[in-house]
C-alpha positions in Angstrom: 77.2 37.8 -105.5 74.0 38.0 -103.4 72.7 34.4 -103.0 69.1 34.7 -104.1 66.7 31.8 -104.1 65.1 31.0 -107.4 61.3 31.5 -107.5 60.4 30.7 -103.9 56.8 29.8 -103.5 54.1 30.3 -100.9 53.4 26.6 -100.9 56.5 25.9 -98.9 55.7 24.9 -95.3 56.1 27.5 -92.6 58.8 27.0 -90.1 57.7 26.5 -86.5 57.5 29.7 -84.6 57.2 32.1 -87.5 54.4 34.7 -87.7 51.7 33.1 -89.8 50.9 33.5 -93.5 53.0 36.1 -95.3 51.3 39.2 -96.7 52.9 42.1 -98.5 51.3 45.5 -99.0 52.4 48.6 -100.9 51.8 52.2 -100.1 51.7 55.0 -102.6 55.5 55.3 -102.4 56.1 51.6 -102.9 53.2 50.0 -104.6 55.0 49.1 -107.9 58.0 47.8 -106.0 55.7 45.7 -103.7 54.1 44.2 -106.9 57.5 43.2 -108.2 58.5 41.7 -104.8 55.3 39.6 -104.7 56.0 38.5 -108.3 59.4 37.3 -107.2 58.0 35.5 -104.2 55.1 34.1 -106.2 52.4 35.3 -103.8 49.4 37.5 -104.2 49.8 41.1 -103.1 47.8 42.4 -100.2 45.1 44.9 -101.1 44.2 48.1 -99.4 42.2 51.2 -100.2 44.4 54.4 -100.1 42.8 57.8 -100.3 43.5 61.4 -99.6 40.6 63.4 -98.3 39.8 66.9 -99.7 41.5 68.5 -96.6 44.7 66.5 -97.3 44.3 63.8 -94.6 45.4 60.3 -95.6 43.2 57.2 -95.2 44.0 53.5 -95.3 41.6 50.7 -95.2 42.7 47.0 -95.6 40.6 45.0 -98.0 41.9 41.6 -96.7 42.0 39.8 -93.4 45.4 40.1 -91.7 44.6 38.6 -88.3 47.6 36.6 -87.1 49.5 37.2 -90.4 53.1 38.2 -90.9 52.6 41.6 -92.7 55.2 43.7 -94.6 54.3 47.2 -95.9 56.6 48.6 -98.6 56.8 52.4 -98.6 59.7 54.7 -99.5 59.5 58.1 -97.8 60.5 59.8 -100.9 58.8 63.0 -102.4 56.2 63.8 -101.4 58.1 62.9 -98.2 55.6 64.0 -95.5 52.6 62.5 -97.3 54.4 59.1 -97.8 55.7 59.1 -94.2 52.3 59.8 -92.8 50.7 57.2 -94.9 53.3 54.7 -93.7 52.5 55.4 -90.1 48.8 55.1 -90.7 49.3 51.8 -92.6 51.3 50.4 -89.7 48.6 51.5 -87.2 45.9 50.0 -89.5 47.7 46.6 -89.5 48.2 46.7 -85.8 44.5 47.4 -85.1 43.5 44.7 -87.5 45.5 42.2 -85.3 48.4 41.5 -87.6 50.8 39.2 -85.7 54.0 40.9 -86.9 54.4 44.2 -88.9 57.6 45.0 -90.8 58.1 48.4 -92.4 60.1 47.9 -95.6 61.5 51.4 -96.3 63.8 51.2 -99.4 64.5 55.0 -99.2 64.5 56.4 -95.6 63.8 60.2 -95.8 65.1 62.7 -93.3 68.2 60.5 -93.0 70.5 63.5 -93.4 69.1 65.0 -90.2 70.8 62.4 -88.1 72.7 64.8 -85.7 72.9 68.3 -84.4 75.2 70.1 -86.8 74.5 73.4 -85.0 72.6 74.7 -82.0 68.8 74.7 -81.8 68.2 72.1 -84.5 66.4 68.7 -84.3 67.6 65.2 -84.9 64.6 64.3 -87.1 65.8 60.9 -88.1 65.6 59.8 -84.5 62.2 61.3 -84.1 61.0 59.3 -87.2 62.4 56.1 -85.7 60.4 56.7 -82.6 57.2 57.4 -84.6 57.6 54.2 -86.7 58.1 52.2 -83.5 55.2 53.9 -81.7 52.9 53.3 -84.7 53.3 49.5 -84.1 56.1 48.3 -86.4 58.0 45.3 -85.0 60.9 45.4 -87.5 62.3 47.7 -90.3 64.0 46.7 -93.5 65.8 49.5 -95.4 68.4 50.1 -98.1 71.6 52.2 -97.9 70.8 54.6 -95.1 72.6 57.9 -95.5 74.2 57.4 -92.1 74.7 53.9 -90.7 74.2 55.1 -87.1 70.5 55.6 -87.9 70.1 51.9 -87.2 70.8 52.6 -83.6 67.9 55.2 -83.4 65.4 52.3 -83.5 64.6 50.2 -80.5 63.4 47.4 -82.8 65.4 45.2 -85.2 66.7 46.9 -88.4 67.9 45.0 -91.4 70.1 47.4 -93.3 70.6 46.1 -96.9 72.8 47.6 -99.6 72.3 48.1 -103.3 76.1 48.3 -103.9 76.6 44.7 -105.3 73.7 45.3 -107.8 75.2 48.5 -109.2 78.7 47.1 -109.2 77.5 44.2 -111.3 76.1 46.6 -113.9 79.4 48.5 -114.0 81.4 45.2 -114.4 79.3 44.2 -117.3 80.4 47.3 -119.3 84.1 46.2 -118.9 85.3 49.8 -118.5 89.1 50.1 -118.6 91.5 52.7 -117.1 89.1 53.5 -114.3 89.5 55.6 -111.2 86.9 55.7 -108.5 86.3 59.3 -107.3 84.8 60.1 -104.0 82.7 63.3 -104.2 83.8 64.2 -100.7 85.8 62.8 -97.8 82.7 61.6 -96.1 82.0 59.3 -99.0 85.4 57.7 -99.0 84.1 54.4 -97.5 81.7 53.9 -100.4 84.4 54.7 -102.9 86.7 52.2 -101.3 84.0 49.4 -101.5 83.6 50.0 -105.3 87.4 50.2 -105.8 87.8 46.9 -104.0 85.1 45.3 -106.1 85.8 46.9 -109.5 89.6 47.6 -109.3 91.2 50.9 -110.1 92.6 53.8 -108.1 90.8 56.1 -105.7 90.7 59.9 -105.9 89.0 62.4 -103.6 87.4 65.8 -104.4 87.7 68.7 -102.0 84.1 69.7 -101.5 82.7 72.6 -99.4 78.9 72.9 -99.0 77.7 76.5 -99.2 74.0 75.7 -98.8 71.5 72.9 -99.0 71.7 72.7 -102.8 75.0 74.5 -103.5 78.5 73.0 -103.2 81.9 74.3 -104.1 84.7 72.0 -105.5 88.1 73.3 -106.3 90.6 70.4 -106.3 91.0 66.7 -107.0 93.3 64.7 -104.8 94.6 61.9 -107.1 95.2 61.4 -110.8 92.2 61.4 -113.2 94.0 62.5 -116.3 93.1 60.3 -119.3 91.0 58.1 -117.0 87.4 56.9 -117.0 86.0 58.3 -113.8 83.4 56.5 -111.7 81.5 58.6 -109.2 79.4 56.8 -106.6 77.2 58.2 -103.8 74.3 56.9 -101.7 71.8 59.2 -103.3 71.2 61.8 -106.1 69.0 64.6 -104.8 69.6 67.9 -106.4 72.5 66.7 -108.5 74.7 69.6 -107.3 77.5 67.3 -106.0 77.6 65.0 -109.0 77.4 67.8 -111.6 80.1 69.8 -109.9 82.3 66.7 -109.6 81.9 65.8 -113.2 82.8 69.3 -114.3 85.9 69.3 -112.1 87.3 65.9 -113.1 86.9 66.8 -116.8 88.8 70.0 -116.1 91.6 67.8 -114.7 91.6 65.7 -117.9 89.2 62.8 -117.4 88.1 61.0 -120.6 84.6 60.1 -119.5 82.5 60.2 -116.4 80.0 57.7 -115.0 77.9 58.0 -111.9 75.9 55.6 -109.7 73.8 55.9 -106.6 71.3 53.7 -104.7 68.6 56.3 -104.4 67.6 58.6 -107.3 65.5 61.5 -105.8 66.0 63.9 -108.7 64.7 67.0 -106.9 64.6 70.6 -108.0 67.1 71.4 -110.8 68.7 67.9 -110.7 67.7 66.7 -114.1 68.9 69.9 -115.8 72.2 69.7 -114.0 72.7 66.1 -115.0 71.8 66.8 -118.6 74.4 69.5 -118.7 77.1 67.3 -117.1 77.6 64.9 -120.0 77.7 61.7 -118.0 78.3 58.6 -120.2 75.9 56.6 -117.9 74.1 57.0 -114.6 72.9 54.1 -112.5 70.2 54.3 -109.7 68.0 51.6 -108.2 64.2 51.6 -108.2 64.1 52.3 -104.4 62.3 55.5 -105.4 59.2 55.2 -107.6 58.2 56.9 -110.9 61.6 56.7 -112.7 60.0 56.5 -116.1 59.4 60.3 -116.3 63.0 60.9 -115.3 64.4 58.3 -117.7 62.6 60.0 -120.6 64.6 63.2 -119.9 67.8 61.3 -119.1 68.4 58.6 -121.8 71.7 57.7 -120.2 70.0 56.7 -117.0 69.9 53.0 -116.1 67.5 51.7 -113.4 68.6 48.6 -111.4 65.9 46.6 -109.7 66.0 45.8 -106.0 62.8 43.7 -105.8 64.7 40.4 -105.7 67.0 41.7 -103.0 64.1 42.9 -100.8 62.0 39.9 -101.7 64.7 37.5 -100.5 65.1 39.5 -97.3 61.4 39.3 -96.7 61.3 35.6 -97.4 64.1 34.9 -95.0 62.6 37.1 -92.3 59.3 35.4 -92.6 60.9 31.9 -92.4 63.1 33.0 -89.4 66.2 32.4 -91.5 69.5 34.3 -91.4 69.8 37.2 -93.9 73.3 38.2 -93.0 74.5 37.1 -96.5 72.4 40.0 -97.9 74.3 42.6 -95.9 77.4 42.3 -98.0 78.9 45.7 -98.5 
């Protein structure tokens, strides 16, 4: 299990050499999560005025003094992706110009992570460009959660703490005590994730032969492994349009699966995702609160369970602030 400190307080003495008093801010894509992190750390949340001008421009004004402080800004670059991303960059620049000592961008969900390579000619590597922008804006460090591709850490020229929500979801699955399970990887590329869950939860592994036809359309025709009369567990790093999970659920049921569960760190639920998941008859779906506004989705998906990551991120922030090791939080 992740070793989390119980109710750390801001009255603890700062370690020599750290970056001054801790302050945590939340952008539009991370305000509620920042509130929960501050509650865990038992510190007041930093306040700022966030506004969109009539022409669509974003504006950030700090309402507290941050000179010489150790500042963390929590912002997922989830939909609206470009608005949240621009606000994050402006927030970082605002903190830098207000003389913050150290600025850490806490990005629970890192958008554009699937554009991490040139899959064909004349295309960008957008994830690398975003790493450059975040660094140029003035961030000294990045904390993130389950990047779509691990190599994105190397796109940054500043330290990156890459945490994982895997133990949190695995704990929820364990508590159900599901028997006769098989961990199914929706594609070959996700086999590493499936293997982690199989090691933690037990059970066999099966793989689905998946061919992507377009950005939101996939074709699945075969299951490599035995799922007949088994309870299938499908895990991925994110649920975006739901095409992969919905097709996988339909396929394993055609191969005789008794029930189907699904889990992912990031629940984006874009486009026709909710309708697809509603039609797929999942027994339960787990996501974390790395992406805000899950209440609307949960109202339409009563089988959805949201796992909190505030304590995980809060513990990482506490240890970074006190110049302590956070390697124990990288367990994956």
